[in-house]
KEMI-469324 format. One record per residue (C-alpha): residue in one letter; residue number from 1; y, x, z. Coordinates in steps of 0.05 Angstrom, whole numbers. Example, Ala and Ser with C-alpha at 12.3 -4.5 7.8 and 13.67 -1.06 7.14 Angstrom:
<sites>
+-----+-----+--------+--------+--------+
! res !   n !  north !   east !     up !
+-----+-----+--------+--------+--------+
!   a !   1 !    -90 !    246 !    156 !
!   s !   2 !    -21 !    273 !    143 !
+-----+-----+--------+--------+--------+
</sites>
This chain:
<sites>
+-----+-----+--------+--------+--------+
! res !   n !  north !   east !     up !
+-----+-----+--------+--------+--------+
!   x !   1 !      0 !      0 !      0 !
!   x !   2 !     66 !     29 !    -22 !
!   x !   3 !    102 !     11 !     42 !
!   x !   4 !     54 !     50 !     85 !
!   x !   5 !     53 !    109 !     38 !
!   x !   6 !    129 !    112 !     38 !
!   x !   7 !    133 !    114 !    113 !
!   x !   8 !     82 !    169 !    115 !
!   x !   9 !    122 !    210 !     65 !
!   x !  10 !    183 !    197 !    108 !
!   x !  11 !    150 !    233 !    166 !
!   x !  12 !    154 !    298 !    128 !
!   x !  13 !    220 !    289 !     91 !
!   x !  14 !    293 !    294 !    110 !
!   x !  15 !    345 !    239 !    112 !
!   x !  16 !    412 !    274 !    110 !
!   x !  17 !    453 !    217 !    141 !
!   x !  18 !    418 !    221 !    209 !
!   x !  19 !    460 !    247 !    267 !
!   x !  20 !    427 !    287 !    321 !
!   x !  21 !    401 !    242 !    377 !
!   x !  22 !    457 !    192 !    370 !
!   x !  23 !    450 !    120 !    345 !
!   x !  24 !    488 !    108 !    281 !
!   x !  25 !    524 !     42 !    273 !
!   x !  26 !    495 !     -2 !    218 !
!   x !  27 !    535 !      6 !    154 !
!   x !  28 !    569 !    -62 !    155 !
!   x !  29 !    592 !    -50 !    226 !
!   x !  30 !    612 !     22 !    218 !
!   x !  31 !    664 !      5 !    166 !
!   x !  32 !    702 !    -34 !    219 !
!   x !  33 !    692 !     17 !    274 !
!   x !  34 !    754 !     55 !    299 !
!   x !  35 !    760 !    121 !    263 !
!   x !  36 !    801 !    183 !    271 !
!   x !  37 !    870 !    180 !    240 !
!   x !  38 !    874 !    211 !    171 !
!   x !  39 !    932 !    252 !    196 !
!   x !  40 !    881 !    298 !    229 !
!   x !  41 !    864 !    323 !    160 !
!   x !  42 !    935 !    326 !    134 !
!   x !  43 !    968 !    377 !    180 !
!   x !  44 !   1028 !    410 !    148 !
!   x !  45 !   1025 !    483 !    131 !
!   x !  46 !   1072 !    503 !    188 !
!   x !  47 !   1030 !    469 !    241 !
!   x !  48 !    967 !    498 !    212 !
!   x !  49 !    997 !    567 !    213 !
!   x !  50 !   1021 !    560 !    284 !
!   x !  51 !    953 !    534 !    306 !
!   x !  52 !    919 !    592 !    272 !
!   x !  53 !    964 !    643 !    305 !
!   x !  54 !    955 !    612 !    374 !
!   x !  55 !    880 !    607 !    367 !
!   x !  56 !    875 !    679 !    343 !
!   x !  57 !    915 !    703 !    402 !
!   x !  58 !    873 !    663 !    451 !
!   x !  59 !    810 !    692 !    419 !
!   x !  60 !    835 !    763 !    426 !
!   x !  61 !    855 !    753 !    499 !
!   x !  62 !    792 !    718 !    521 !
!   x !  63 !    745 !    764 !    485 !
!   x !  64 !    776 !    831 !    501 !
!   x !  65 !    827 !    827 !    557 !
!   x !  66 !    802 !    771 !    601 !
!   x !  67 !    727 !    759 !    593 !
!   x !  68 !    707 !    688 !    613 !
!   x !  69 !    673 !    680 !    680 !
!   x !  70 !    649 !    609 !    664 !
!   x !  71 !    574 !    602 !    663 !
!   x !  72 !    541 !    578 !    599 !
!   x !  73 !    531 !    503 !    595 !
!   x !  74 !    457 !    488 !    607 !
!   x !  75 !    419 !    462 !    547 !
!   x !  76 !    401 !    388 !    551 !
!   x !  77 !    329 !    366 !    541 !
!   x !  78 !    314 !    315 !    487 !
!   x !  79 !    306 !    262 !    541 !
!   x !  80 !    375 !    278 !    569 !
!   x !  81 !    407 !    274 !    501 !
!   x !  82 !    376 !    207 !    488 !
!   x !  83 !    397 !    182 !    557 !
!   x !  84 !    469 !    201 !    540 !
!   x !  85 !    464 !    167 !    473 !
!   x !  86 !    435 !    104 !    504 !
!   x !  87 !    491 !    101 !    556 !
!   x !  88 !    545 !    108 !    502 !
!   x !  89 !    511 !     57 !    457 !
!   x !  90 !    503 !      6 !    514 !
!   x !  91 !    575 !     14 !    535 !
!   x !  92 !    599 !      6 !    463 !
!   x !  93 !    561 !    -59 !    451 !
!   x !  94 !    579 !    -88 !    519 !
!   x !  95 !    653 !    -75 !    508 !
!   x !  96 !    652 !   -106 !    438 !
!   x !  97 !    616 !   -171 !    453 !
!   x !  98 !    662 !   -230 !    441 !
!   x !  99 !    682 !   -275 !    498 !
!   x ! 100 !    621 !   -314 !    523 !
!   x ! 101 !    574 !   -278 !    475 !
!   x ! 102 !    507 !   -260 !    506 !
!   x ! 103 !    480 !   -190 !    495 !
!   x ! 104 !    414 !   -184 !    458 !
!   x ! 105 !    353 !   -176 !    503 !
!   x ! 106 !    342 !   -107 !    471 !
!   x ! 107 !    404 !    -82 !    508 !
!   x ! 108 !    372 !    -96 !    576 !
!   x ! 109 !    307 !    -65 !    551 !
!   x ! 110 !    344 !     -2 !    532 !
!   x ! 111 !    378 !      1 !    600 !
!   x ! 112 !    310 !     -5 !    634 !
!   x ! 113 !    280 !     50 !    590 !
!   x ! 114 !    340 !     96 !    604 !
!   x ! 115 !    336 !     85 !    679 !
!   x ! 116 !    261 !     92 !    685 !
!   x ! 117 !    242 !    152 !    727 !
!   x ! 118 !    200 !    199 !    686 !
!   x ! 119 !    206 !    156 !    623 !
!   x ! 120 !    184 !    187 !    557 !
!   x ! 121 !    224 !    204 !    495 !
!   x ! 122 !    186 !    158 !    446 !
!   x ! 123 !    199 !     96 !    488 !
!   x ! 124 !    273 !    111 !    495 !
!   x ! 125 !    281 !    128 !    421 !
!   x ! 126 !    246 !     63 !    402 !
!   x ! 127 !    290 !     21 !    447 !
!   x ! 128 !    352 !     52 !    417 !
!   x ! 129 !    325 !     37 !    347 !
!   x ! 130 !    308 !    -35 !    365 !
!   x ! 131 !    378 !    -47 !    393 !
!   x ! 132 !    409 !    -17 !    331 !
!   x ! 133 !    370 !    -65 !    287 !
!   x ! 134 !    386 !   -126 !    329 !
!   x ! 135 !    459 !   -109 !    333 !
!   x ! 136 !    462 !   -107 !    257 !
!   x ! 137 !    420 !   -169 !    246 !
!   x ! 138 !    446 !   -216 !    300 !
!   x ! 139 !    521 !   -206 !    300 !
!   x ! 140 !    582 !   -209 !    255 !
!   x ! 141 !    637 !   -159 !    266 !
!   x ! 142 !    710 !   -181 !    268 !
!   x ! 143 !    746 !   -137 !    218 !
!   x ! 144 !    810 !   -138 !    260 !
!   x ! 145 !    784 !   -119 !    329 !
!   x ! 146 !    711 !   -100 !    320 !
!   x ! 147 !    686 !   -156 !    366 !
!   x ! 148 !    614 !   -180 !    359 !
!   x ! 149 !    598 !   -254 !    350 !
!   x ! 150 !    532 !   -288 !    333 !
!   x ! 151 !    522 !   -290 !    258 !
!   x ! 152 !    505 !   -351 !    217 !
!   x ! 153 !    491 !   -307 !    156 !
!   x ! 154 !    431 !   -328 !    113 !
!   x ! 155 !    398 !   -262 !     97 !
!   x ! 156 !    340 !   -289 !     56 !
!   x ! 157 !    387 !   -324 !      7 !
!   x ! 158 !    435 !   -266 !      0 !
!   x ! 159 !    391 !   -206 !    -16 !
!   x ! 160 !    431 !   -194 !    -80 !
!   x ! 161 !    493 !   -174 !    -41 !
!   x ! 162 !    500 !    -97 !    -43 !
!   x ! 163 !    524 !    -93 !     30 !
!   x ! 164 !    462 !   -129 !     54 !
!   x ! 165 !    416 !    -81 !     18 !
!   x ! 166 !    456 !    -22 !     43 !
!   x ! 167 !    449 !    -45 !    115 !
!   x ! 168 !    374 !    -53 !    110 !
!   x ! 169 !    367 !     14 !     74 !
!   x ! 170 !    408 !     48 !    128 !
!   x ! 171 !    366 !     20 !    185 !
!   x ! 172 !    301 !     34 !    147 !
!   x ! 173 !    320 !    107 !    136 !
!   x ! 174 !    339 !    115 !    209 !
!   x ! 175 !    269 !     94 !    230 !
!   x ! 176 !    239 !    143 !    180 !
!   x ! 177 !    279 !    200 !    208 !
!   x ! 178 !    255 !    183 !    278 !
!   x ! 179 !    184 !    190 !    251 !
!   x ! 180 !    200 !    256 !    217 !
!   x ! 181 !    228 !    285 !    282 !
!   x ! 182 !    167 !    262 !    321 !
!   x ! 183 !    207 !    216 !    365 !
!   x ! 184 !    165 !    153 !    352 !
!   x ! 185 !     95 !    141 !    327 !
!   x ! 186 !     88 !    123 !    254 !
!   x ! 187 !     46 !     61 !    269 !
!   x ! 188 !     97 !     36 !    319 !
!   x ! 189 !    153 !     49 !    269 !
!   x ! 190 !    116 !     10 !    215 !
!   x ! 191 !    107 !    -49 !    261 !
!   x ! 192 !    180 !    -47 !    282 !
!   x ! 193 !    203 !    -46 !    210 !
!   x ! 194 !    157 !   -102 !    190 !
!   x ! 195 !    175 !   -148 !    248 !
!   x ! 196 !    249 !   -133 !    255 !
!   x ! 197 !    271 !   -117 !    183 !
!   x ! 198 !    222 !   -139 !    130 !
!   x ! 199 !    206 !   -207 !    161 !
!   x ! 200 !    280 !   -224 !    160 !
!   x ! 201 !    282 !   -216 !     85 !
!   x ! 202 !    223 !   -261 !     70 !
!   x ! 203 !    193 !   -206 !     27 !
!   x ! 204 !    126 !   -172 !     30 !
!   x ! 205 !    126 !    -98 !     49 !
!   x ! 206 !    115 !    -80 !    -24 !
!   x ! 207 !    171 !   -125 !    -47 !
!   x ! 208 !    216 !    -96 !      7 !
!   x ! 209 !    205 !    -26 !    -19 !
!   x ! 210 !    220 !    -48 !    -90 !
!   x ! 211 !    283 !    -85 !    -67 !
!   x ! 212 !    309 !    -21 !    -35 !
!   x ! 213 !    289 !     20 !    -97 !
!   x ! 214 !    231 !     60 !    -69 !
+-----+-----+--------+--------+--------+
</sites>
């Protein structure tokens, strides 16, 4: 079956859009997320020159005249990185829920997995992935303030809309990258994709792959 073969191939391939241990916002939601001002990339030449001179001086002083006495920051374990990601993700969704809007049950499940003493990486990674999917599938995003409200969007009858396909493709690839990095078991990933993504389209796994162009 093509769907299963593709997920197996995904376990040994790279998806360049994945960010290290941090949940990416679904595409339709990320376009409304607050972003850095474009002015950050448009500094005038004078400011850039001054910044360069200041940083060069600081580098010379710290490296040669006044060696730093600060200890190196300890490296985080994978579990710790995921815990931080989960905390940020939970806070982001909670702050963006519209007035009176209930959080998805996956949010509470992620909190429990994060707070579990001695919890494992695969469980935490899976809970982050499940919450990502449900956030993208259950809510609309207000383009003005980023607030989340329950969606009435009919996915099955709007598969021809490019943004819909892009959202599913984005979430599908994220799951594949989790497999490639060994964060979740391939069989668990397949079941998650089938139940939480493919079933919502009304397509078979094979049709789903063809729809996304695989």
